C-alpha positions as CSV (number, residue, x, y, z in Angstrom):
1,M,94.0,54.9,17.1
2,N,93.6,54.2,13.4
3,D,93.1,50.5,14.2
4,L,90.0,51.6,16.2
5,L,88.4,53.6,13.4
6,L,86.3,50.6,12.3
7,P,84.8,49.9,15.8
8,I,84.2,53.6,16.3
9,L,82.3,53.9,13.0
10,L,80.4,50.6,13.4
11,S,79.4,51.2,17.0
12,S,78.2,54.6,16.2
13,A,76.0,53.1,13.4
14,A,74.8,50.4,15.7
15,C,73.8,53.0,18.3
16,L,72.0,55.0,15.7
17,V,70.0,51.9,14.7
18,I,69.2,51.1,18.3
19,S,68.1,54.7,18.8
20,I,65.8,54.6,15.7
21,L,64.4,51.2,16.8
22,T,63.6,52.4,20.4
23,W,62.1,55.7,19.3
24,R,60.3,54.8,16.0
25,V,59.6,51.1,16.1
26,L,59.3,49.9,19.7
27,P,56.5,51.4,21.9
28,F,58.6,52.5,24.8
29,H,59.1,56.2,24.0
30,A,55.7,56.6,22.2
31,R,53.9,57.3,25.4
32,E,56.4,59.9,26.7
33,H,54.8,62.8,24.9
34,R,51.2,63.5,26.0
35,Y,48.4,65.4,24.4
36,L,47.1,68.6,26.0
37,S,43.3,68.9,25.8
38,T,43.8,72.7,25.3
39,E,46.3,72.3,22.4
40,P,44.2,74.3,19.9
41,E,44.0,77.3,22.3
42,L,47.7,76.9,23.3
43,L,48.8,76.9,19.6
44,A,46.5,79.9,18.8
45,A,48.1,81.8,21.8
46,L,51.6,80.9,20.7
47,R,50.9,81.9,17.1
48,Q,50.0,85.4,18.2
49,S,53.6,86.2,19.1
50,M,55.3,83.4,17.1
51,P,58.2,82.8,19.6
52,A,61.6,82.1,18.2
53,P,62.9,78.5,18.6
54,G,64.2,78.0,22.1
55,I,63.4,76.9,25.6
56,Y,60.8,78.9,27.5
57,S,59.8,78.6,31.2
58,F,56.5,79.5,32.7
59,P,55.7,81.4,34.8
60,Y,58.8,83.3,33.7
61,R,60.8,84.2,36.8
62,G,63.4,86.5,35.2
63,L,67.2,86.0,35.1
64,F,68.4,83.8,38.0
65,G,64.8,83.8,39.4
66,A,65.0,87.6,40.1
67,N,61.2,88.0,39.8
68,T,60.2,85.0,41.8
69,Q,59.2,87.1,44.8
70,R,57.0,89.4,42.8
71,H,53.4,89.0,43.9
72,D,52.0,88.2,40.4
73,V,54.9,85.7,39.6
74,A,54.6,84.0,43.0
75,A,50.8,83.7,42.6
76,N,51.2,82.2,39.2
77,I,53.8,79.7,40.5
78,Q,51.4,78.7,43.3
79,R,48.4,78.4,40.9
80,G,50.3,76.5,38.3
81,P,51.0,75.0,35.9
82,V,54.8,75.4,36.2
83,G,56.8,74.1,33.3
84,Y,59.1,74.4,30.3
85,I,58.4,74.4,26.7
86,V,60.7,73.8,23.8
87,I,59.8,75.6,20.6
88,G,61.2,74.2,17.4
89,K,61.3,75.6,13.8
90,S,58.0,75.7,12.0
91,G,57.4,73.6,8.9
92,S,57.7,70.0,8.0
93,P,60.3,68.2,10.1
94,N,63.6,67.5,8.3
95,V,64.9,64.2,9.7
96,V,68.2,64.0,7.8
97,G,69.9,66.8,9.7
98,P,69.1,65.4,13.2
99,L,70.0,61.9,12.1
100,V,73.4,63.1,11.0
101,Q,73.9,65.1,14.2
102,H,72.8,62.0,16.2
103,Y,75.3,59.8,14.4
104,L,78.0,62.4,15.0
105,F,77.1,62.4,18.7
106,F,77.5,58.6,18.8
107,L,80.8,59.0,16.9
108,V,82.1,61.4,19.6
109,V,81.0,59.0,22.4
110,S,82.7,56.0,20.7
111,A,85.9,58.0,20.0
112,F,86.1,59.1,23.7
113,S,85.4,55.5,24.8
114,A,88.2,54.3,22.6
115,Y,90.5,57.0,23.9
116,I,89.8,56.0,27.5
117,A,90.2,52.3,26.8
118,L,93.6,53.1,25.4
119,K,94.5,55.3,28.4
120,T,93.5,52.5,30.8
121,G,96.3,50.5,29.4
122,L,94.5,48.2,27.0
123,K,97.0,47.0,24.4
124,D,96.7,45.2,21.1
125,G,95.3,41.7,21.8
126,A,93.5,42.7,25.0
127,P,90.8,40.1,25.9
128,F,87.2,40.7,24.8
129,D,85.9,40.9,28.3
130,K,88.3,43.7,29.4
131,V,87.7,45.7,26.3
132,F,83.9,45.2,26.6
133,H,83.8,46.2,30.3
134,I,85.7,49.4,29.9
135,V,84.1,50.6,26.7
136,A,80.6,49.6,27.7
137,I,80.8,51.4,31.0
138,V,82.3,54.6,29.6
139,S,79.9,54.8,26.7
140,T,76.9,54.0,28.9
141,M,77.9,56.6,31.4
142,T,78.3,59.2,28.6
143,L,74.9,58.4,27.1
144,V,73.0,58.3,30.4
145,I,74.5,60.5,33.1
146,G,74.5,63.8,31.1
147,S,70.7,63.8,30.8
148,T,70.0,63.4,34.5
149,P,69.8,67.2,35.3
150,L,66.8,67.4,32.9
151,S,64.8,65.3,35.4
152,I,66.3,67.0,38.5
153,W,65.8,70.7,37.4
154,F,63.5,70.7,34.4
155,S,60.6,68.4,35.4
156,R,61.5,65.7,32.8
157,P,59.6,62.6,34.2
158,W,61.9,60.1,35.9
159,K,60.2,57.4,33.8
160,S,61.5,59.1,30.7
161,W,65.0,59.2,32.2
162,L,64.7,55.5,33.0
163,L,63.8,54.8,29.4
164,Q,66.9,56.7,28.4
165,V,68.9,54.5,30.8
166,I,67.7,51.4,29.0
167,D,68.6,53.0,25.6
168,G,72.0,53.9,27.0
169,L,72.6,50.4,28.4
170,A,71.7,48.9,25.0
171,C,74.0,51.3,23.1
172,G,76.7,50.9,25.7
173,A,76.5,47.1,25.4
174,A,76.6,47.3,21.6
175,T,79.6,49.7,21.7
176,G,81.4,47.5,24.1
177,A,80.7,44.3,22.2
178,L,81.8,45.8,18.8
179,F,85.0,47.1,20.4
180,G,85.7,43.8,22.1
181,W,85.1,41.9,18.9
182,L,87.1,44.3,16.7
183,W,89.9,45.2,19.1
184,P,93.2,45.1,17.3
185,L,95.3,41.9,17.7
């Protein structure tokens, strides 16, 4: 596995670069987040209670949806809107911590991809195409499939999921190519 340290590190870096390009340079993800015309009023209302960072649902249904049948909750669900909001920490965003965490995430994906490639029987000197196929498929699956429940259960638009599929395919292809190129001889 030591022979695979270089492709693990480089593919993780390549995925981080791809991620930065798709989120900060290319226009694909820029339109995912939309403006609420009532943002000033919404922010004023949230500031009254200053909720702690976390995920909130509205209308709140209680644990396991226990309050869904209550008249007021059911009426609010019917009237809408129904949604989820993620509250982050206040203050200027610190990009360094999330970038490090994102790189570590890609590092884990690459390490698992390397492990599975070895467990499938790939030996030293395996041809590029075999290494590429296994590593690209495993890393793409890891990067894409785990986010699917966000669209199924939490109203994340399917278009947003599709953009993540494209990101995952790009990162998977880069990971597969780097492993295929740097696979031990």
